[in-house]
Short mmCIF file of the C-alpha atoms (twelve columns), coordinates in Angstrom:
data_MODEL
# 
_entry.id   MODEL 
# 
loop_
_atom_site.group_PDB 
_atom_site.id 
_atom_site.type_symbol 
_atom_site.label_atom_id 
_atom_site.label_alt_id 
_atom_site.label_comp_id 
_atom_site.label_asym_id 
_atom_site.label_seq_id 
_atom_site.Cartn_x 
_atom_site.Cartn_y 
_atom_site.Cartn_z 
_atom_site.pdbx_PDB_model_num 
ATOM 1   C CA . MET A 1   7.476   9.889   -10.319 1 
ATOM 2   C CA . ARG A 2   5.789   6.876   -8.667  1 
ATOM 3   C CA . THR A 3   2.882   6.386   -6.285  1 
ATOM 4   C CA . ILE A 4   2.357   3.623   -3.746  1 
ATOM 5   C CA . ALA A 5   -0.241  2.928   -1.068  1 
ATOM 6   C CA . ILE A 6   0.386   1.382   2.333   1 
ATOM 7   C CA . CYS A 7   -2.333  -0.116  4.537   1 
ATOM 8   C CA . HIS A 8   -1.870  2.028   7.618   1 
ATOM 9   C CA . LEU A 9   -2.706  1.600   11.317  1 
ATOM 10  C CA . ARG A 10  -1.099  3.863   13.920  1 
ATOM 11  C CA . GLY A 11  2.208   4.246   12.087  1 
ATOM 12  C CA . ARG A 12  2.553   0.599   11.166  1 
ATOM 13  C CA . VAL A 13  1.483   -1.568  8.239   1 
ATOM 14  C CA . ALA A 14  -2.021  -2.740  9.113   1 
ATOM 15  C CA . PRO A 15  -2.252  -6.492  9.763   1 
ATOM 16  C CA . ARG A 16  -5.254  -7.061  7.449   1 
ATOM 17  C CA . CYS A 17  -6.016  -5.240  4.215   1 
ATOM 18  C CA . ASP A 18  -9.731  -6.018  4.326   1 
ATOM 19  C CA . PHE A 19  -10.128 -4.354  7.755   1 
ATOM 20  C CA . THR A 20  -7.894  -1.356  7.062   1 
ATOM 21  C CA . GLU A 21  -9.594  1.984   7.543   1 
ATOM 22  C CA . GLU A 22  -6.763  4.114   6.142   1 
ATOM 23  C CA . PHE A 23  -4.367  3.861   3.241   1 
ATOM 24  C CA . LEU A 24  -1.338  6.118   3.173   1 
ATOM 25  C CA . ILE A 25  -0.704  7.205   -0.412  1 
ATOM 26  C CA . VAL A 26  2.843   8.368   -1.107  1 
ATOM 27  C CA . THR A 27  4.019   9.959   -4.344  1 
ATOM 28  C CA . PHE A 28  7.778   10.192  -4.708  1 
ATOM 29  C CA . SER A 29  10.393  11.135  -7.261  1 
ATOM 30  C CA . ASN A 30  12.596  8.644   -9.097  1 
ATOM 31  C CA . GLU A 31  15.344  9.580   -6.641  1 
ATOM 32  C CA . GLY A 32  13.115  8.611   -3.690  1 
ATOM 33  C CA . SER A 33  12.227  12.012  -2.262  1 
ATOM 34  C CA . ILE A 34  8.628   12.356  -1.160  1 
ATOM 35  C CA . ILE A 35  6.536   14.711  -3.255  1 
ATOM 36  C CA . GLU A 36  3.185   14.174  -1.553  1 
ATOM 37  C CA . LYS A 37  1.576   12.136  1.229   1 
ATOM 38  C CA . LYS A 38  -2.145  11.799  1.738   1 
ATOM 39  C CA . VAL A 39  -4.571  9.493   3.482   1 
ATOM 40  C CA . LEU A 40  -7.423  7.656   1.787   1 
ATOM 41  C CA . ILE A 41  -10.197 6.730   4.228   1 
ATOM 42  C CA . ALA A 42  -11.526 3.375   3.085   1 
ATOM 43  C CA . ALA A 43  -13.444 1.925   6.029   1 
ATOM 44  C CA . THR A 44  -16.613 1.235   4.043   1 
ATOM 45  C CA . LEU A 45  -15.187 0.536   0.584   1 
ATOM 46  C CA . LYS A 46  -15.675 -2.778  -1.173  1 
ATOM 47  C CA . PRO A 47  -12.582 -4.259  -2.888  1 
ATOM 48  C CA . SER A 48  -13.639 -3.049  -6.347  1 
ATOM 49  C CA . GLU A 49  -14.311 0.471   -5.011  1 
ATOM 50  C CA . LEU A 50  -10.953 0.526   -3.243  1 
ATOM 51  C CA . ALA A 51  -9.140  -0.626  -6.386  1 
ATOM 52  C CA . LYS A 52  -10.871 2.113   -8.389  1 
ATOM 53  C CA . ARG A 53  -9.975  4.805   -5.846  1 
ATOM 54  C CA . LEU A 54  -6.341  3.661   -5.703  1 
ATOM 55  C CA . SER A 55  -6.187  3.525   -9.488  1 
ATOM 56  C CA . ASP A 56  -7.665  7.039   -9.682  1 
ATOM 57  C CA . GLN A 57  -4.746  8.168   -7.479  1 
ATOM 58  C CA . TYR A 58  -2.263  6.500   -9.894  1 
ATOM 59  C CA . VAL A 59  -1.191  3.952   -7.276  1 
ATOM 60  C CA . GLU A 60  1.088   1.332   -8.826  1 
ATOM 61  C CA . VAL A 61  1.858   -0.754  -5.722  1 
ATOM 62  C CA . LEU A 62  -0.083  -1.612  -2.571  1 
ATOM 63  C CA . ILE A 63  1.927   -2.673  0.480   1 
ATOM 64  C CA . CYS A 64  -0.093  -4.489  3.113   1 
ATOM 65  C CA . GLY A 65  -0.235  -7.156  5.767   1 
ATOM 66  C CA . GLY A 66  -2.607  -10.030 5.121   1 
ATOM 67  C CA . VAL A 67  -4.860  -9.812  2.077   1 
ATOM 68  C CA . LYS A 68  -7.370  -12.254 0.648   1 
ATOM 69  C CA . GLU A 69  -6.699  -13.762 -2.767  1 
ATOM 70  C CA . ASP A 70  -9.877  -12.245 -4.253  1 
ATOM 71  C CA . TRP A 71  -8.725  -8.771  -3.144  1 
ATOM 72  C CA . GLN A 72  -5.324  -9.386  -4.758  1 
ATOM 73  C CA . GLU A 73  -7.000  -10.409 -7.998  1 
ATOM 74  C CA . ILE A 74  -9.184  -7.276  -8.081  1 
ATOM 75  C CA . LEU A 75  -6.140  -5.080  -7.427  1 
ATOM 76  C CA . ARG A 76  -4.105  -6.859  -10.137 1 
ATOM 77  C CA . LYS A 77  -6.936  -6.357  -12.627 1 
ATOM 78  C CA . ASN A 78  -6.582  -2.635  -11.893 1 
ATOM 79  C CA . ASN A 79  -2.823  -2.806  -12.598 1 
ATOM 80  C CA . ILE A 80  -1.879  -2.501  -8.930  1 
ATOM 81  C CA . GLN A 81  0.953   -4.761  -7.766  1 
ATOM 82  C CA . VAL A 82  0.498   -6.180  -4.248  1 
ATOM 83  C CA . ILE A 83  3.364   -6.694  -1.796  1 
ATOM 84  C CA . HIS A 84  1.667   -8.571  1.046   1 
ATOM 85  C CA . ASN A 85  2.450   -10.105 4.441   1 
ATOM 86  C CA . VAL A 86  4.627   -7.116  5.304   1 
ATOM 87  C CA . ILE A 87  5.033   -6.175  8.970   1 
ATOM 88  C CA . GLY A 88  6.664   -3.030  10.291  1 
ATOM 89  C CA . ASP A 89  6.833   0.708   10.755  1 
ATOM 90  C CA . VAL A 90  5.409   2.537   7.725   1 
ATOM 91  C CA . GLU A 91  8.398   4.872   7.328   1 
ATOM 92  C CA . LYS A 92  10.921  2.013   7.485   1 
ATOM 93  C CA . VAL A 93  8.852   -0.075  5.071   1 
ATOM 94  C CA . PHE A 94  8.763   2.866   2.656   1 
ATOM 95  C CA . ILE A 95  12.554  3.199   2.834   1 
ATOM 96  C CA . ARG A 96  12.973  -0.519  2.185   1 
ATOM 97  C CA . TYR A 97  10.664  -0.194  -0.829  1 
ATOM 98  C CA . ILE A 98  12.630  2.782   -2.207  1 
ATOM 99  C CA . GLU A 99  15.837  0.740   -1.853  1 
ATOM 100 C CA . ASP A 100 14.135  -2.045  -3.884  1 
ATOM 101 C CA . LYS A 101 14.604  -4.448  -0.965  1 
ATOM 102 C CA . LEU A 102 10.980  -4.976  0.082   1 
ATOM 103 C CA . ARG A 103 9.575   -8.447  -0.604  1 
ATOM 104 C CA . PRO A 104 6.359   -10.243 0.383   1 
ATOM 105 C CA . GLY A 105 6.668   -11.650 3.881   1 
ATOM 106 C CA . ASN A 106 9.245   -9.105  5.100   1 
ATOM 107 C CA . THR A 107 9.278   -8.034  8.740   1 
ATOM 108 C CA . ILE A 108 10.940  -4.630  9.094   1 
ATOM 109 C CA . PHE A 109 12.355  -3.616  12.480  1 
# 
């Protein structure tokens, strides 16, 4: 079982992590089937608070658009890998991640 978070804005990966109001948290089996989806509202959270909340949800990877280096460092210190500069539909990005084909800078159509 694994858990990831995706910066979310109207069904797409949000363009900026630091302005994201919602994070979609997805827990899935080793085979890739979704076990649980939930939304974390994070509009007022500071980077350290966000990292703590994601860590409390057992998030291992954060997928996002743009993200400042200091945010990345805080997330890494909380054992959360960051895949950044991703553009695309959340569902398609998730599939690409499950297939182990998602890389920083990917645009998913």
